[in-house]
N, C-alpha and C positions, 0 to 999 in steps of 0.2 A: 660433740658428745662421743665418747669412746664406746666400743662394743666388745670390751675385753674383761674377763673375769680373772682375778688372781686367786688361785686355789692353793691353799696351804695345808697339807696333811700333817698332823702333829701328834705327839705323845709326850707329855711332860716337858714342855718347852718354855716354862715360866722365865727362865734365865735369858733366853734368846729373844723373846717376843718384844720387850720394850724397844730395843734397837730397831727391829723390823717394823714395828708400828710407826716409829718416827720416820724411818726411811720411806715407807709407803705414803705417809702423809705428805712428803715432800715431792712426790712424783708429779710431773707436769707433761701431758695431761693426766688426770686421775683415772683409774680404772672404773668401769661401769659398776663393778661389784667386787667385794672381797669375801671369799668364803673360806672359813677355817673348818677343816674336817677333823674332829677330835676322836682319837681312838681309845678314849677312856682315861684321860689324864687324871692324876691324883693330886696335882698341884694347882696353881692359880692360872693355868693356861686359858681356860674357858672364860674366867672372870676378866682377864686382861683383854681378850679379844672382844668381848661384849662391851667393855668400857670404851674401846676404840671405835665402836660402832660397826664392827664387822659382823657378818652373818655367821652363826655357828651351827654346824650340822654334826650330829653324833653318828658314829659308825663303829662297826666291829674293827678290831685292831689289825693292822697290816697295810703295807703301802698299796698293794693292788686294790684291795676292797675299798680303802679310803679314797683313792683317786676316783674309782668308779662312782662311789657315792657322791663325791663332790661334783664331778662332771654332770651327773644326772640332775643335781640340784641347781647347777649354774643356769642363769637365764641369758647370759651374753653369748654372742656368736663365737668368740674366740676364748680360749682358756690357756692360761700359763700356770704351770705348777712350780711353786716356790718352796724351797727349804726354809725353815724358820731361821736358819743362821746365814741367810743370803743377804748381800748388800746390792740392791739393783741400781742400774744407772737411772738418772733422773728422768730421761726420756724413754724409759722402758716400754710404756704403753704405745707410744708412737712407733717405736721400732717393731714391735709385735704386729701392729696393724699394717705397717708398710710391707713387711715381709709376707704376711698372709694375704696381701692384695694380689700376689702372684698365684694364680690357680694351679700352677705346676708344683708348688711347694705344699706338701702334706703335713710336714712336721719340721720344726726348726728349734734352735736353741741359741743362747748367747755363748761366748767363749769364756770359760771360768778361769779366774785367778785364785789359787788356794792361798789364803792369807790369815794370819793371826797377829801375834806380836811381830812377826816377820813374814815376808812373802816366801812361800815354799816353791821356788822356781823349778826345782827338779821334778817334783810331783806335778806341778802345773804343766810342764813340758810333756811329761808322759801322758797326762790326761788328754792333752791336745793330740798327741801322736796316736793314741789307741782309738780315738775317734775314726781314724783313717785305717790303721793296720788291722784292727779287729774285724771289721766287715770284709776287708780284702782277704784275710786268711780264712774266715769261717763262713762268709756269705758272699763269695766273689760275684755271683750272678747279680745280686742286688747292689754290690759296690759299683759295678760298671754301669748300673742304671742310675747312679747318683746317690745311693744310700750311705749314710754315715751312722756310726753307733754313738748315740748320745746317752748322757747319764743325768741323774737327778740334780746334781750340783750345776748343771748347765742351764737350769731354768727352761725346760722344754715348753713349747707352745704349739697349738694346733687349733683347728676349727672343731667345735663340739660335734658337728654333724659327721665329720670324718672319723673322729674317735668312736662315735656310736656305730658307724658303719662297720668298723673292724671288730666290734664286740668288746672294745676296751681292754683293760689290763686283766691278767689272770687274777681272779679274786683271792686265790690262795697264796699269791706271791708276796713275800715280805722284803725281798731284795731282788735286784735285776729285773724288776717289772718294767723298767724303762727300756731295757734292751729288747725285751720281747715286743714292746710297743713299737719300737723302731722298725723291727722286722715286719710287723703287720702293716704299719703305715707306709712302708716303702712300696707296697703293692698299689697304693693310691697315687703316689707322686714322689717328688724329691724329698729326701730327709737331709737336712743340712745344718751346719753350725755357722752362724753369721759372725762376721769379724767385729763384734762389739763386746767389750769386756763386762763381766759381772764378777763380783767378789763372793767367795764362799768360805766358810770357816775351816780352819785347819785343826779343829778340835780332835779329830781322830788321830791325826799325825802327832799332835801335842801329847795325847794320851798314850799312844803306842810307840812312838818314835818313827822316824822316816822309813827305816829298813823294814820293820815289822808291818807298818801300814801298807807300804807298796807291795810287800809279799802277800798280804791279805787281799788287796785289790786284785792282784794277778791270779791268786788261787781261786777266788770266787768267780772271776771272769772265765778262767779255763774250765772250771766245773760246769758253768752255764753253757759254754760253747760245746762241751762234750755231751750235753744233754742231761747232766745231773741236776735237775731242777728242784728236787725235793729237799727241803730243810737246808737250803743254802744259808739261811739266816744264822745257823749255829756256827758258821765260820765268820760271821760278820756281826759281832756283838754291838749293842747300843752303847753310845757315849753321850752323856748328858752333863 
């Protein structure tokens, strides 16, 4: 019996959910629970989740507050945060529980491949590289203690107790909440990306184009690193 909750913060993800529902149903072993945290969807997101037998929790809109709400509602020991457009490996739950069996690891993630009709190898490579260079440049003390900077499309996972000990995500954060969480969790133990692949959608790249998308990723990251935390979301528009 697993002791892992899959937590899915969403807003208007009707198009992506059928694929995710099928992929989660194929996981072996199955998670202990699946919690979808809805930020006020106006489409069939909630209906689809309930039809799948998932637990639905309502929340104010925003990544930070939705994650906090979901973790508080989770009953399992471990929590993994999934994007609605993620394709997890079939043994995802086993990987999570094996990694978190190490008490020195506070926070971990999978290694994402950005993919749609084709694989975005350039963005995938940069995504991997910034996990290393961002903390080295902006938080060198934590980098040399083993901290890496993880992002939402990595499918981050942690122990619920550790998350609560840090105070969780900034409830006002709509983007880069995961970077802040990495910094907080690094005070408790190692923050690492495990060498197991997970696929995540290229829908932003498909919408914006590779150059614009990577410029937006870089700009938002630099603003965060320089301490400009207010209204970062205006530089990172939703794509559905």
